[in-house]
C-alpha positions in Angstrom: 0.0 0.0 0.0 2.8 2.4 0.9 4.6 1.5 -2.3 1.4 2.2 -4.4 1.1 5.7 -2.9 4.7 6.5 -3.6 4.3 5.5 -7.3 1.1 7.7 -7.5 2.9 10.7 -6.0 5.8 10.2 -8.4 3.5 10.2 -11.3 1.9 13.5 -10.2 5.2 15.2 -9.8 6.7 13.9 -13.1 6.9 17.2 -15.1 8.5 19.1 -12.2 10.9 16.3 -11.7 12.0 16.5 -15.3 12.5 20.3 -15.2 14.5 20.1 -11.9 16.6 17.3 -13.4 17.3 19.4 -16.4 18.2 22.4 -14.3 20.4 20.3 -12.2 22.1 18.9 -15.2 22.7 22.4 -16.5 24.4 23.6 -13.3 25.9 20.4 -11.7 25.9 17.6 -14.2 24.1 15.2 -11.8 21.0 12.8 -11.7 21.0 12.0 -15.5 21.3 8.2 -14.7 18.1 8.2 -12.6 15.7 8.9 -15.6 16.6 6.7 -18.6 13.0 6.8 -20.0 13.2 10.6 -20.6 16.3 10.6 -22.8 14.4 12.0 -25.9 12.7 14.8 -23.9 16.0 15.8 -22.4 17.6 15.9 -25.9 14.8 18.2 -27.0 15.3 20.5 -24.0 19.0 20.4 -24.5 18.5 21.9 -28.0 16.5 24.8 -26.5 19.2 25.3 -24.0 21.9 25.6 -26.7 19.9 28.3 -28.5 19.7 30.3 -25.3 23.5 29.9 -24.8 24.0 31.3 -28.3 22.0 34.4 -27.4 24.0 34.9 -24.2 27.2 34.9 -26.1 26.0 37.6 -28.5 25.1 39.9 -25.6 28.2 39.1 -23.6 29.7 42.6 -24.2 26.5 44.3 -23.1 26.5 42.2 -19.9 30.1 43.4 -19.4 28.8 47.0 -19.6 26.0 46.3 -17.1 23.4 47.9 -19.3 20.5 46.2 -17.6 21.6 47.5 -14.2 21.0 51.2 -14.9 18.3 53.6 -16.1 19.8 55.2 -19.3 16.7 57.4 -19.7 18.6 59.8 -17.3 21.7 61.7 -18.4 25.0 60.8 -16.6 25.3 62.5 -13.3 21.6 63.4 -13.1 20.9 66.0 -10.4 24.6 67.1 -10.3 26.7 69.4 -12.4 26.1 69.6 -16.2 27.7 66.8 -18.2 30.4 68.1 -20.6 30.0 66.9 -24.2 32.9 67.6 -26.5 32.3 68.0 -30.2 34.6 67.8 -33.2 33.6 67.9 -36.9 35.2 66.9 -40.1 33.6 68.5 -43.2 33.6 66.0 -46.0 32.0 68.2 -48.7 29.7 71.2 -49.3 27.3 69.7 -51.8 25.4 72.8 -53.0 24.6 76.5 -52.4 21.1 77.6 -53.4 20.5 81.4 -53.7 16.8 80.9 -54.5 16.1 78.8 -51.3 18.9 80.6 -49.3 20.4 77.4 -48.0 23.4 75.1 -48.3 23.9 71.3 -48.1 26.9 69.9 -46.3 28.2 66.3 -45.5 30.2 65.9 -42.4 31.5 63.5 -39.7 30.0 64.6 -36.3 31.8 63.2 -33.2 30.6 63.4 -29.6 32.8 62.8 -26.5 31.5 62.4 -23.0 31.9 60.2 -19.9 29.3 57.9 -18.5 30.5 56.0 -15.4 27.6 53.6 -15.8 29.3 52.2 -18.9 32.7 51.6 -17.2 33.9 48.0 -17.2 36.9 46.1 -15.8 39.8 45.6 -18.3 43.3 44.3 -17.8 44.7 45.8 -21.0 42.7 49.1 -21.0 41.3 48.3 -24.5 38.1 49.9 -25.7 35.0 48.2 -27.1 33.5 49.4 -30.5 29.8 49.0 -31.4 27.6 49.8 -34.3 24.3 51.8 -34.2 22.3 49.2 -32.3 23.8 50.1 -29.0 22.8 53.7 -29.1 19.1 52.8 -28.5 20.0 51.2 -25.2 22.2 53.9 -23.6 22.1 57.6 -23.2 23.5 59.7 -26.1 23.5 63.5 -26.5 20.5 64.9 -28.4 22.4 67.3 -30.6 20.4 68.9 -33.5 21.1 71.4 -36.2 19.5 74.8 -35.7 17.8 76.3 -38.8 18.1 73.0 -40.7 15.6 72.1 -43.4 16.6 68.5 -44.0 19.1 66.1 -42.6 19.8 62.3 -42.6 22.4 59.8 -41.4 24.0 57.8 -44.2 23.0 54.1 -44.2 25.1 52.4 -47.0 25.9 49.6 -46.5 24.7 49.9 -42.9 23.9 52.9 -40.8 27.0 55.1 -40.6 27.1 55.2 -36.8 30.0 54.2 -34.4 30.1 53.9 -30.6 33.4 53.3 -28.8 33.3 52.7 -25.0 36.5 52.9 -22.9 37.0 51.0 -19.6 36.8 54.2 -17.5 33.3 55.1 -19.0 34.5 57.6 -21.7 32.4 57.3 -24.9 33.0 58.3 -28.5 29.9 58.6 -30.6 30.4 59.3 -34.4 27.9 59.9 -37.2 28.2 60.6 -40.9 25.4 63.1 -41.7 24.2 65.2 -44.6 22.3 68.4 -43.6 20.6 71.2 -45.5 20.4 74.4 -43.4 19.5 78.1 -43.9 22.0 80.7 -44.8 20.8 84.3 -44.5 22.3 85.9 -47.6 22.6 89.5 -48.6 22.5 90.1 -52.3 22.8 93.9 -52.4 26.3 93.5 -54.0 25.4 90.5 -56.2 27.4 89.2 -58.1 30.3 90.8 -56.3 29.0 89.6 -53.0 30.5 87.6 -50.1 28.3 85.4 -48.0 28.8 84.4 -44.4 27.1 81.1 -43.6 27.1 79.0 -40.5 25.9 75.6 -39.3 24.7 75.7 -35.7 24.6 72.8 -33.3 22.7 72.7 -30.0 21.2 70.3 -27.6 17.4 70.0 -28.0 16.3 68.9 -24.5 19.2 69.8 -22.2 19.9 73.4 -21.3 23.2 74.6 -19.9 22.3 73.4 -16.4 22.2 69.8 -17.7 24.6 69.7 -20.6 27.7 71.7 -21.5 28.4 71.6 -25.2 31.9 72.6 -26.3 34.5 72.2 -29.0 36.7 69.3 -28.0 40.0 70.8 -29.1 39.1 74.5 -29.7 39.6 75.7 -33.3 41.4 72.4 -34.0 38.0 70.6 -33.6 36.9 71.7 -37.1 38.7 69.8 -40.0 37.9 70.1 -43.7 38.7 68.0 -46.7 41.5 69.5 -48.8 39.6 68.9 -52.1 36.4 70.8 -51.2 35.4 73.2 -54.0 32.3 74.8 -55.4 31.4 75.9 -58.9 30.3 79.4 -58.1 32.2 80.2 -54.9 35.6 80.4 -53.4 35.7 79.1 -49.8 37.7 81.7 -48.1 37.7 80.5 -44.5 36.4 77.8 -42.1 36.2 78.6 -38.4 34.6 77.3 -35.2 32.9 79.4 -32.5 30.5 79.0 -29.6 27.9 81.0 -27.8 24.6 80.8 -25.9 21.0 80.8 -27.1 18.1 81.9 -25.0 14.6 80.4 -25.2 12.0 82.3 -23.1 10.3 79.1 -21.9 13.3 76.7 -21.3 16.3 78.8 -20.6 19.9 79.1 -22.0 21.5 76.5 -24.2 25.1 76.1 -25.4 25.4 76.5 -29.2 28.3 75.7 -31.4 28.9 77.4 -34.8 30.6 76.1 -38.0 31.3 79.3 -39.9 32.5 79.6 -43.5 32.9 82.5 -45.8 32.0 82.2 -49.5 33.2 84.7 -52.2 31.4 84.4 -55.6 33.2 83.7 -58.9 32.5 86.7 -61.1 33.6 85.3 -64.5 30.4 83.3 -65.0 28.2 86.4 -64.7 30.5 88.4 -67.0 29.8 85.8 -69.7 26.1 85.3 -69.0 24.9 88.9 -68.2 27.4 91.7 -68.4 29.0 91.0 -71.7 25.6 90.4 -73.5 24.2 93.6 -72.0 27.1 95.6 -73.3 26.6 94.1 -76.8 22.8 94.9 -76.7 23.5 98.6 -75.8 26.1 98.9 -78.6 23.7 97.2 -81.0 20.9 99.6 -80.1 23.2 102.5 -80.9 23.6 101.1 -84.5 20.2 102.5 -85.2 21.6 106.1 -84.9 23.4 105.5 -88.2 20.4 104.1 -90.0 18.3 106.5 -92.1 15.3 107.7 -90.1 13.1 107.0 -93.1 13.9 103.3 -92.8 11.1 102.8 -90.3 11.0 98.9 -90.4 14.7 98.6 -89.9 14.9 101.0 -86.9 11.8 99.8 -85.2 12.6 96.1 -85.5 16.2 96.7 -84.3 14.9 98.8 -81.3 12.2 96.2 -80.3 14.7 93.3 -80.7 17.2 94.9 -78.4 14.6 95.8 -75.8 13.2 92.3 -75.8 16.6 90.8 -75.5 17.5 92.9 -72.5 14.1 91.9 -71.0 15.1 88.3 -71.4 18.5 88.8 -69.8 16.9 90.6 -66.8 14.2 87.8 -66.5 16.9 85.1 -66.6 18.9 86.7 -63.8 15.8 87.3 -61.7 14.7 83.7 -62.1 17.9 82.4 -60.5 17.6 84.7 -57.5 15.2 85.0 -54.6 12.5 87.6 -54.8 14.2 90.1 -52.5 12.7 93.6 -51.8 15.9 95.6 -52.2 18.0 96.5 -55.3 21.0 94.3 -56.2 24.1 95.6 -57.9 23.3 93.5 -61.0 19.9 95.2 -61.1 21.5 98.6 -61.3 23.7 97.5 -64.2 21.0 95.7 -66.2 18.3 98.3 -65.7 20.8 101.1 -66.7 21.6 99.1 -69.8 17.9 98.6 -70.5 17.3 102.3 -70.1 20.0 103.0 -72.7 18.3 100.6 -75.1 14.9 101.9 -74.4 16.0 105.5 -74.9 17.4 104.6 -78.3 13.9 103.6 -79.3 12.4 106.8 -77.8 15.1 108.8 -79.6 13.9 107.6 -83.0 10.3 108.3 -82.1 11.2 111.9 -81.0 13.3 112.5 -84.1 10.6 111.1 -86.4 8.0 113.3 -84.7 10.1 116.5 -84.7 11.1 116.1 -88.4 7.5 115.5 -89.3 6.4 118.7 -87.6 9.2 120.6 -89.3 8.2 119.2 -92.7 4.6 120.3 -92.1 5.8 123.8 -91.2 7.8 123.9 -94.4 4.8 122.7 -96.4 2.6 125.4 -94.8 5.0 128.1 -95.8 4.8 126.9 -99.3 1.0 127.1 -99.3 0.3 123.4 -99.2 -3.0 122.3 -97.6 -2.7 121.6 -93.9 -5.2 120.7 -91.2 -6.6 123.9 -89.7 -7.3 124.7 -86.0 -10.9 124.6 -85.0 -12.6 127.8 -84.0 -14.4 128.5 -80.8 -18.1 128.4 -81.1 -21.1 128.2 -78.8 -24.2 126.4 -79.5 -27.5 126.4 -77.6 -29.6 123.3 -77.1 -33.1 123.5 -75.5 -34.8 120.6 -73.9 -37.8 120.7 -71.6 -38.9 123.9 -69.9 -35.4 125.4 -69.5 -32.3 125.7 -71.6 -28.8 124.3 -71.0 -26.1 126.2 -72.8 -23.7 123.8 -74.7 -20.4 125.6 -75.3 -18.7 123.3 -77.8 -15.1 123.9 -78.6 -12.1 122.3 -80.2 -9.5 123.5 -77.8 -6.2 124.9 -79.3 -3.1 122.8 -79.1 -1.7 125.0 -76.4 -4.7 124.6 -74.0 -3.9 124.9 -70.3 -5.4 126.6 -67.2 -4.1 130.1 -66.6 -2.8 130.3 -63.0 -1.6 133.9 -63.2 -4.4 135.1 -61.0 -7.6 133.7 -59.4 -9.7 135.4 -62.0 -7.7 134.1 -64.9 -7.9 130.6 -63.5 -11.7 130.7 -63.3 -11.9 132.4 -66.8 -9.8 129.5 -68.3 -11.8 126.9 -66.4 -15.2 127.9 -67.9 -13.8 128.9 -71.3 -15.2 129.7 -73.9 -18.0 131.1 -71.7 -16.9 134.5 -70.4 -16.8 135.4 -66.7 -19.3 138.3 -67.0 -21.7 136.1 -69.1 -21.5 133.3 -66.6 -22.4 135.3 -63.5 -25.1 137.2 -65.4 -26.9 134.2 -66.9 -26.0 131.0 -65.0 -24.6 131.6 -61.5 -27.3 130.5 -59.0 -29.8 130.5 -61.8 -29.5 127.6 -64.2 -27.1 124.8 -65.4 -24.6 125.2 -68.1 -22.8 122.4 -70.0 -19.5 123.2 -71.7 -18.6 120.6 -74.4 -14.9 120.3 -75.4 -14.1 117.9 -78.2 -10.4 118.1 -77.6 -8.0 115.2 -76.7 -5.6 117.7 -75.1 -8.3 118.9 -72.7 -9.4 115.3 -72.0 -5.8 114.3 -71.3 -5.3 117.2 -68.9 -8.5 116.4 -67.0 -7.4 112.7 -66.8 -4.2 113.8 -65.2 -6.1 115.3 -62.3 -7.1 111.8 -61.0 -7.0 108.3 -62.5 -8.4 105.0 -61.4 -4.9 103.7 -61.3 -4.1 106.2 -58.5 -6.2 104.2 -56.1 -3.6 101.5 -55.7 -0.9 103.9 -54.6 -3.3 105.8 -52.3 -4.3 102.5 -50.7 -0.6 101.7 -50.0 -0.3 105.2 -48.4 -3.0 104.2 -45.9 -6.6 105.4 -46.5 -9.7 104.5 -44.5 -13.3 103.7 -45.2 -15.7 106.5 -44.3 -12.9 109.1 -43.7 -11.3 108.9 -47.2 -13.5 106.5 -49.2 -17.1 105.6 -49.5 -18.3 102.5 -51.5 -22.0 102.7 -52.4 -24.6 101.9 -55.0 -28.1 103.1 -55.8 -30.6 100.2 -55.3 -34.3 100.8 -55.8 -33.9 104.5 -55.3 -32.0 104.3 -52.1 -28.3 104.5 -51.3 -26.7 101.2 -50.2 -23.3 101.7 -48.4 -20.8 98.8 -48.9 -18.0 100.2 -46.7 -15.8 97.8 -44.7 -14.1 98.6 -41.4 -10.7 100.3 -41.0 -8.0 100.6 -43.7 -8.9 100.2 -47.4 -7.5 97.2 -49.2 -7.0 97.8 -52.9 -8.0 94.3 -54.0 -11.2 94.4 -51.9 -12.0 97.8 -53.2 -11.7 96.8 -56.8 -13.7 93.6 -56.1 -16.6 95.7 -54.9 -16.2 98.0 -57.9 -16.1 95.2 -60.5 -18.3 92.5 -59.0 -20.8 94.5 -56.9 -21.0 97.4 -59.5 -20.3 99.8 -56.6 -19.3 103.5 -57.0 -16.0 104.5 -55.4 -16.4 108.0 -53.8 -13.0 109.5 -52.9 -13.1 112.4 -50.5 -11.1 115.6 -51.0 -8.4 114.3 -53.5 -6.7 117.7 -53.3 -5.0 116.4 -50.2 -3.0 114.0 -52.4 -3.1 115.5 -55.9 -1.0 118.7 -56.4 -2.8 119.9 -59.5 -6.2 119.8 -57.7 -4.6 121.6 -54.8 -3.4 124.3 -57.2 -6.8 124.7 -58.8 -8.8 124.8 -55.6 -6.5 127.2 -53.8 -6.9 129.7 -56.7 -10.7 129.2 -56.7 -10.9 129.8 -52.9 -9.1 133.1 -53.6 -11.6 133.9 -56.4 -14.8 133.0 -54.6 -13.7 134.0 -51.0 -15.3 130.7 -49.9 -14.1 127.2 -49.1 -13.8 124.9 -52.2 -14.0 121.2 -51.8 -13.8 118.3 -54.2 -14.7 114.6 -54.6 -14.0 112.0 -57.2 -16.6 109.5 -58.3 -15.7 106.3 -60.1 -18.7 104.3 -61.3 -18.6 101.0 -63.3 -20.7 100.3 -66.5 -24.5 100.1 -66.1 -24.4 101.3 -62.6 -25.5 104.3 -60.5 -23.9 105.4 -57.2 -26.4 107.8 -55.6 -30.2 108.2 -55.9 -31.8 111.5 -57.2 -30.8 114.3 -54.8 -29.9 118.0 -54.5 -27.0 119.6 -52.7 -26.3 122.8 -50.7 -23.3 123.8 -52.8 -22.5 125.3 -56.2 -21.1 122.4 -58.3 -18.6 122.3 -61.2 -18.2 118.8 -62.6 -15.1 117.8 -64.7 -15.4 114.6 -66.6 -12.1 112.7 -66.3 -12.5 109.3 -67.9 -15.2 107.4 -69.7 -18.7 108.7 -70.2 -21.6 109.5 -67.8 -25.3 109.9 -68.5 -26.8 112.8 -66.6 -30.4 113.9 -65.9 -31.2 117.2 -64.2 -34.6 118.2 -62.8 -36.4 121.3 -61.7 -35.5 122.3 -58.1 -38.1 121.8 -55.4 -36.1 124.1 -53.1 -34.3 126.9 -55.0 -30.7 127.5 -53.6 -31.2 124.9 -50.9 -29.3 125.2 -47.7 -29.1 121.4 -47.0 -28.6 118.1 -48.8 -31.8 116.0 -49.5 -32.8 112.8 -51.4 -35.8 113.1 -53.7 -38.0 110.2 -54.9 -38.5 109.5 -58.6 -42.2 110.0 -58.3 -41.8 113.5 -56.9 -39.2 115.0 -59.3 -41.1 114.4 -62.5 -39.3 114.4 -65.9 -35.8 115.7 -66.6 -35.4 119.3 -67.8 -31.9 118.4 -69.2 -30.5 115.0 -70.3 -27.0 114.5 -71.8 -23.8 112.5 -71.7 -20.6 113.9 -70.4 -17.4 112.9 -72.2 -13.7 113.4 -71.1 -12.9 117.1 -71.2 -16.5 118.3 -70.7 -17.5 120.6 -67.8 -20.9 120.9 -66.2 -22.2 123.6 -63.7 -25.4 123.6 -61.8 -26.6 125.7 -58.8 -27.3 124.4 -55.4 -30.8 122.9 -55.1 -30.7 121.3 -58.6 -32.0 117.8 -58.5 -29.8 115.4 -60.4 -28.8 111.8 -60.9 -26.2 110.1 -63.2 -25.3 106.6 -64.4 -22.5 105.1 -66.5 -23.9 103.9 -69.9 -23.2 100.4 -71.3 -20.9 101.9 -73.9 -18.4 102.9 -71.3 -16.4 100.4 -69.1 -16.4 102.9 -66.3 -16.8 106.7 -65.6 -14.8 109.0 -63.4 -15.4 112.6 -62.7 -14.4 115.2 -60.1 -16.9 117.6 -58.5 -15.5 120.9 -57.4 -18.0 122.6 -55.0 -18.2 125.9 -53.2 -20.6 128.4 -51.4 -21.8 126.1 -48.6 -23.3 128.3 -45.9 -22.1 131.4 -47.7 -25.4 133.3 -48.2 -26.7 136.7 -47.1 -28.6 134.9 -44.4 -25.4 133.4 -43.1 -23.7 136.8 -43.1 -26.6 138.3 -41.2 -26.5 135.6 -38.6 -22.8 136.3 -38.2 -22.9 140.1 -38.3 -26.1 141.1 -36.4 -25.0 140.0 -32.9 -22.0 142.3 -33.2 -24.1 145.1 -34.6 -26.6 144.9 -31.7 -23.8 144.9 -29.1 -22.2 148.0 -30.7 -25.6 149.8 -30.9 -26.6 148.9 -27.4 -23.7 151.0 -26.1 -25.2 154.1 -27.6 -29.0 153.4 -27.9 -30.8 153.3 -24.5 -33.9 151.7 -26.1 -31.9 148.6 -26.9 -30.8 148.4 -23.2 -34.4 148.7 -21.8 -35.9 145.5 -20.4 -38.6 143.6 -22.1 -42.1 143.7 -20.6 -42.7 141.4 -17.6 -43.6 137.9 -18.4 -42.6 138.5 -22.0 -40.7 135.2 -22.3 -43.8 133.4 -20.9 -46.1 134.5 -23.7 -47.1 132.0 -26.4 -47.9 134.7 -28.9 -45.3 137.5 -29.2 -47.4 139.6 -31.5 -47.6 142.5 -29.0 -43.8 142.9 -29.1 -43.5 142.6 -32.9 -44.0 146.3 -33.4 -41.3 147.2 -30.9 -38.9 144.7 -32.5 -39.5 146.1 -36.0 -38.8 149.6 -34.7 -35.5 148.5 -33.2 -34.6 146.7 -36.4 -35.3 149.9 -38.4 -33.0 151.8 -36.1 -30.3 149.2 -36.7 -30.8 149.5 -40.5 -30.6 153.3 -40.2 -27.3 153.0 -38.4 -25.9 150.8 -41.2 -27.0 153.4 -43.8 -25.3 156.1 -41.8 -22.0 154.2 -42.0 -22.1 151.9 -38.9 -19.3 149.4 -39.2 -20.6 145.8 -39.7 -18.2 143.2 -38.3 -18.3 139.6 -39.6 -15.7 137.8 -37.6 -16.7 134.2 -37.3 -17.3 133.6 -41.1 -14.1 135.3 -41.9 -12.1 133.3 -39.4 -13.8 130.0 -40.3 -12.8 130.6 -43.9 -9.2 131.7 -43.3 -8.5 128.9 -40.7 -9.9 126.1 -42.8 -8.9 127.0 -46.4 -6.0 125.6 -48.4 -2.5 127.0 -47.9 -1.0 128.6 -50.9 0.4 126.3 -53.6 4.2 126.8 -53.7 6.7 124.8 -55.6 9.3 126.0 -53.1 8.2 126.2 -49.5 11.3 128.3 -48.6 9.4 131.4 -49.8 7.2 131.1 -46.6 10.3 131.7 -44.5 10.4 135.2 -43.0 13.4 137.3 -44.0 14.7 140.8 -43.8 14.4 143.3 -40.9 11.4 143.6 -38.7 9.1 146.5 -39.6 8.7 149.6 -37.4 5.4 151.3 -36.4 5.8 153.9 -39.2 6.9 151.4 -41.8 5.0 150.6 -45.0 4.6 146.9 -45.6 3.3 144.8 -48.5 1.6 141.5 -48.3 3.3 138.6 -50.2 0.1 136.6 -50.0 -2.7 139.1 -49.8 -5.3 136.6 -50.9 -4.5 134.5 -47.8 -4.8 137.3 -45.2 -7.8 138.9 -43.5 -8.1 141.6 -40.9 -10.9 141.8 -38.2 -11.7 144.2 -35.4 -12.7 142.5 -32.2 -12.9 143.3 -28.5 -9.7 142.7 -26.6 -10.5 139.5 -24.6 -7.2 139.8 -22.6 -8.1 143.3 -21.3 -9.2 143.2 -17.6 -10.3 146.9 -17.5 -14.0 147.7 -17.4 -13.7 149.9 -20.5 -13.5 147.5 -23.4 -10.9 148.1 -26.1 -11.0 146.9 -29.7 -8.0 145.2 -31.3 -7.1 144.5 -34.9 -6.5 140.8 -35.6 -4.5 139.7 -38.7 -5.3 136.1 -39.7 -3.5 134.1 -42.4 -3.7 130.6 -43.9 0.0 130.2 -44.8 0.4 127.4 -42.1 -2.9 125.6 -42.7 -2.8 121.9 -43.2 -3.5 120.7 -46.7 -4.0 117.1 -45.4 -7.0 118.2 -43.2 -8.6 120.5 -45.8 -12.4 120.0 -45.8 -12.1 116.9 -43.6 -14.3 118.3 -40.7 -14.1 117.2 -37.1 -15.5 113.7 -37.3 -16.6 111.1 -39.7 -20.2 112.3 -39.7 -19.3 115.2 -41.9 -18.3 112.8 -44.7 -21.9 111.8 -45.2 -23.3 115.3 -45.8 -22.7 118.5 -47.7 -20.1 118.5 -50.4 -19.5 114.8 -50.3 -22.9 114.0 -51.7 -22.5 115.5 -55.2 -23.0 112.6 -57.7 
């Protein structure tokens, strides 16, 4: 029974017995003779054991380094002083330099040196152990990277070009063969005579200077180069090594190493490709000077060929360079050569034109038939209930505005209508249309403001509301399409072309000198502020609904054509701007199309609307407006308070009190007789020569008008000796000076003294002319003329 139980127990423990037997055999070589039935199983397990022994032999060196006994996620000496990591570099080649991408590609051997005591091992002969790249994944290595690099890779032919060498005392050498492409900040201002300074920068990515100290292993000797390095377009003048610190706001200071090299460009390639061909093209263009001017095909084809060849050379050079925003030395040379070539073409055009003119003069002297100058003539066209004078003229070839005086300027502006005729028949009475079928007048008007000027003005910085309104008339109402803030030219033209919106530019005289010159003279002529606006409307579109203005309006058609309709005023000489409905205004009294060079005048209160016809791609015109709040009523409002104050000092009736409860009466009819008597006494004083002072209107005009237009601002600088009390003086800008007599506000005495104030506009701001105090003013008054 006991024997049976032992056999059963042995059967249950059989697998464990085999394993223990095998283990015992492995370590002590015993018990094999006790289990003869299990020979086959033991042979099978012996094979497995041999495979394991093979693996152990492959990792024998790693066991010698005790890799499994340490945590290599931490740097050596973690928590202590920073670990020094020495670097040395051997540059194998500089593969390429790219001006377009502003980078270079370099192949180099990068070697790291540091000490990690965790890798120390016992050795009797002090020999090091060398490993390939597989070991670097199991130990700590520095995380050096290339600053400003674009691409980089470790060579892997035939295996990854990585070497690790460990010494018995824990010193480690880690070497890589790398190709890297990095940025080089180049300056091409002297191209192609330039010298470029490039550098490859090395830095630890994760460890700042408190954890890792990166340094050149042997100073300047740490950087070696291959003796056969050369480049096709550059001389390599110098290689040098330097070091420094880099600060990152969130992580701190890092050691940084620099591989610096200086490149000087070969000039001979560009002499052959650019400079020499340019010289030949300039010389070839001068050949046309010796060709008969009557050989038009020969000279024109030669000129165009040289111009196109120069354009090709310039384009070829630009294509191989980055699109920098500054001028390069080669640009100066090529564009100067291009200018010489271009001027040779212009020279032929000028010679041909002048000789043609001279030949015509000679033919005229001989009595040959020549084109005659058109005469000035005025035609009258009636339409509706009132007439619109059409002064049609073919302007003489020497047409220009006469700026000799304010009167001569206005006379030339409304020519051929005379000044006397204009104020007698049209001013504040009815519209007048002056037609000018003259390309010269049209060209001059176009020079005042062009659609292409908007791009430059947008670059200067203009704003919606303040400088520009974008609007369109929709169902008889004005729809404003303004954006916020600064005007973007592309967005502005998108609204103009796609949304068929009108561009209304406020007060262009702030930017255009010729308009400044015109409006300054007109302010002297009228004695009133003169503003202007430019309206640019696309085809088949209308900017503003029918309306009337509170200003006298002169419209100069600049570009394209515009269809106008004028209506009978509902408020003659209106004092304020107002929109009128189509149903209320009736049929037009005048309907016509303005063309470039035409001028239209209509008085304030005239209802009008205008659209660009389908025959014109767009229309642009400038409105010059004046006489806002410059009526007799405005003068009385300004003058009567001063007149009453002056009369009150002498007339006791004006100083008597009003009847009691006078201000509480609803109907002031009882006091009307007394007021009329007092007003008659004031009128009598004026007739007897009482001085009438208008100070506020005068000061408002002189303080807000344009300064004088001067080609040389030095003439405003005072000079000479100061005048004495008995000196006679003359005013250099008498049209820009006014004198007013006002009470002396600085006098503290009871007896009030009068003082003479001299005001001038010489220092006024052109940029703020007619701009008002806030943006609300841009929606009313002068800015509303269509």
